[in-house]
C-alpha positions in Angstrom: 78.3 100.0 163.9 75.6 96.9 163.7 75.6 96.0 168.0 77.6 92.5 168.2 74.0 91.0 170.2 71.7 92.3 167.2 69.6 88.5 167.1 69.0 89.1 163.7 72.4 88.6 162.8 75.4 86.1 163.9 78.0 88.6 164.8 80.1 86.0 163.5 80.4 82.7 161.5 83.3 79.9 162.6 83.7 77.5 159.6 85.8 74.3 160.8 86.7 72.9 157.2 87.7 69.5 157.6 89.3 65.7 155.7 90.7 63.0 157.5 91.3 64.4 160.8 90.7 62.3 164.0 93.6 62.3 165.5 93.5 66.3 166.1 89.1 67.7 166.2 89.6 66.8 169.4 91.8 68.9 170.4 90.6 71.7 168.4 87.5 71.5 169.7 88.3 70.7 173.1 90.0 75.1 172.7 86.5 75.9 170.2 84.3 74.7 173.3 85.9 77.3 175.5 86.0 80.0 173.2 81.4 80.1 172.3 80.8 81.1 175.8 82.5 84.1 176.6 80.1 85.7 173.4 76.3 86.3 174.1 73.8 83.5 172.8 73.3 83.9 169.2 75.9 85.3 168.0 78.6 82.8 166.7 77.6 80.4 163.9 79.8 77.1 163.2 79.6 75.4 160.3 81.0 71.8 160.1 82.7 71.1 156.1 82.5 67.6 155.7 85.5 67.4 153.1 85.2 64.0 152.1 85.8 61.9 155.3 86.5 58.6 155.5 87.1 58.0 159.6 85.9 59.0 162.6 86.2 62.7 162.3 82.5 63.7 161.9 81.5 61.3 164.1 83.8 63.0 167.0 82.0 66.2 166.2 78.2 65.1 166.1 79.0 63.7 169.6 79.9 67.5 170.4 76.7 68.7 169.3 74.6 69.5 172.2 77.1 71.3 173.7 78.4 73.1 171.1 74.6 73.6 170.3 73.9 75.3 173.7 75.8 78.6 172.4 76.4 78.7 168.5 74.2 77.5 166.7 75.7 74.6 164.7 75.5 73.7 161.1 77.1 71.1 159.2 77.9 70.8 155.3 79.3 68.3 152.8 81.9 69.5 149.9 83.6 67.5 147.7 87.2 67.1 147.7 89.6 69.4 148.2 90.1 72.5 150.8 89.1 75.4 148.5 86.2 73.5 148.2 85.4 73.0 151.2 85.7 76.7 152.5 84.1 77.8 149.5 80.6 75.2 150.7 81.4 77.2 154.4 81.1 80.2 153.3 78.0 79.5 151.1 76.1 78.6 154.6 77.6 81.1 156.6 74.7 83.6 158.0 77.7 85.8 160.0 79.0 89.9 159.4 82.5 88.6 160.0 83.5 84.8 159.2 86.8 83.0 160.4 87.9 79.7 160.1 89.8 77.0 162.7 91.7 74.2 160.3 91.1 70.7 162.1 94.2 70.1 163.8 94.7 74.1 165.3 93.7 75.5 168.0 92.8 78.4 169.9 93.9 79.4 173.1 91.3 80.6 175.9 89.5 84.2 175.0 90.5 84.5 171.7 87.4 85.0 170.6 86.6 87.2 172.7 89.3 89.0 171.7 89.0 88.9 168.5 85.3 90.5 168.5 86.5 92.7 170.3 89.5 94.2 167.9 87.0 93.8 165.2 84.3 95.9 167.0 87.2 98.8 167.9 88.0 98.7 164.8 84.2 99.1 163.2 84.6 102.1 165.4 88.1 104.2 164.7 87.5 102.8 160.7 84.2 103.2 160.4 83.8 103.6 156.3 86.4 101.0 155.7 85.4 96.6 155.8 88.3 95.7 158.2 90.4 92.4 158.4 91.2 91.8 161.3 94.4 89.1 161.7 96.5 88.0 164.9 100.0 87.2 166.0 100.6 83.0 165.5 102.0 80.7 167.4 103.0 77.5 165.0 102.8 74.1 167.6 104.2 70.9 166.4 102.7 67.8 166.7 102.1 67.1 170.6 100.8 70.6 170.3 104.0 72.0 171.6 105.3 75.2 171.1 107.5 76.3 168.0 107.5 79.6 167.6 106.0 83.4 167.9 105.2 84.6 164.6 103.5 88.9 165.3 101.6 90.2 162.6 103.1 92.2 160.4 102.2 95.1 158.6 100.5 94.5 155.4 102.1 95.0 152.1 100.1 94.0 148.9 103.5 93.3 146.7 104.6 91.1 150.1 101.6 89.0 150.6 102.3 88.5 147.1 105.1 86.7 147.2 105.6 85.1 151.3 102.0 85.6 152.9 101.6 87.7 155.6 98.1 87.1 156.7 98.2 83.1 157.2 94.6 82.7 156.2 93.0 81.3 159.3 94.1 83.8 162.1 91.4 86.3 161.4 88.3 88.1 161.1 87.1 89.0 157.9 84.2 90.5 156.2 82.1 87.3 155.6 80.6 90.4 152.4 84.2 89.7 150.9 84.3 86.5 151.5 81.6 85.2 149.3 82.7 88.4 146.8 85.7 86.5 147.0 86.1 82.3 147.1 88.8 81.0 147.3 89.8 79.7 144.0 89.8 76.0 142.8 91.9 74.9 140.6 92.6 71.5 138.6 95.3 69.8 141.0 93.1 71.1 143.8 96.2 72.3 146.3 95.3 74.6 148.6 94.3 78.0 147.3 94.2 80.8 150.5 97.4 82.6 149.6 95.7 83.8 146.6 92.2 84.2 147.9 93.5 86.5 151.3 95.2 88.7 148.3 92.3 89.1 146.3 90.0 89.7 149.3 92.6 92.2 150.7 92.6 94.6 147.5 89.5 96.3 149.5 89.9 95.7 152.8 91.7 97.7 155.1 94.0 95.2 157.0 94.1 95.6 161.1 96.9 93.5 163.0 96.2 92.6 166.8 98.8 91.9 168.6 96.2 90.8 172.2 96.1 86.9 170.8 97.1 84.7 169.2 95.9 81.7 166.9 97.6 78.2 167.1 98.4 77.3 164.2 100.1 73.0 164.0 102.7 73.2 161.6 104.1 69.8 159.9 106.2 67.9 157.4 102.9 67.3 155.8 101.1 70.0 155.8 99.8 72.1 153.7 102.3 75.1 154.8 105.1 72.9 154.4 104.6 71.2 150.8 104.1 74.9 149.3 107.0 76.0 150.9 109.0 73.2 148.4 106.5 73.7 145.7 107.8 77.6 145.6 111.4 76.7 146.0 110.7 74.3 142.9 109.5 76.4 141.5 113.1 78.2 140.5 112.0 82.7 138.6 113.5 84.2 137.8 116.8 86.2 139.5 114.4 89.2 140.1 111.7 87.4 141.4 113.3 85.1 143.8 115.5 88.5 145.0 112.3 89.9 146.2 111.1 86.6 147.4 113.8 86.7 149.6 113.5 90.7 151.3 109.3 88.5 151.5 110.9 86.2 153.1 112.9 87.3 155.7 110.6 91.0 156.5 108.1 88.3 157.4 110.1 86.3 159.2 111.8 89.4 161.2 108.2 89.8 162.5 108.9 85.4 164.4 110.5 84.7 167.3 113.7 81.8 167.9 115.1 82.9 164.6 118.6 82.7 165.3 118.0 79.4 166.7 116.0 78.8 163.6 119.5 79.8 161.6 121.2 77.4 164.1 119.7 74.7 162.8 119.2 75.3 158.8 123.0 75.5 158.9 122.8 72.7 160.5 120.3 70.5 157.9 117.6 70.5 160.9 114.2 71.7 160.8 111.3 71.2 163.2 109.4 69.8 160.6 112.4 67.4 158.5 110.3 64.1 158.6 107.2 63.3 157.2 104.9 61.9 159.5 103.6 58.2 159.5 99.8 58.1 157.1 98.2 57.7 160.4 99.2 61.3 161.9 96.9 64.5 161.6 95.6 65.5 157.8 94.2 68.9 157.4 91.7 69.2 154.4 94.5 71.4 152.4 96.4 68.6 152.0 94.1 66.7 150.1 94.4 65.6 146.7 
């Protein structure tokens, strides 16, 4: 195993891709600033991707350069519109042994980066012949940062992930060689492709569950996650595939908290994110069309 402090290669590259995320990027950067000093200097690389921002998102990022550069190598790249283009641009610039993603409207709790790095090192020692993907617990939060519910990392099965995300993409550390080997597909309508990219990448990886820390994932009415769910539900596949989809969804949700209150909300015709947010609300790059 290569040591964490190898000066010739960053241990981890964190990719922050954003498009018009001025409403949330400061909170995201706050969490990043609190985490990167926990690893030795030179072991963290930051790649900020400007996904065709038309607001002050990148100016807010630039204002943090001095603080961030004191602990990490910082790079700034531009990409064409669309989350797949942005992620691919970030991966192309990255030089770390592992890659992590931090969405521009999400957050890391204190100690998250160090905890995941430690889990990656333990996985390398335990599975020296494998390329390990370490994926974590997720805490779903609303627009105000309030906790909604928690998902422990489910056991990974390809057949399940094909129909329902087991790894929700940003809550994992991936070997960079696999990220570069499996770029995010770019669809004509620019829809997010992280689900299928992870599915293909995981065919070559060893899944490693890590519940020692959690990724704070902001979910709201117009988020890409909710939009994908609406698209999937509207597709109306045949009955066998629909039944398999229900089984996979139940499997993943069995690892989540607050199931009964959420079920009661659904029966009452409510969800945490039913109403769309105003146009001034946060816009993660995966929503760009």
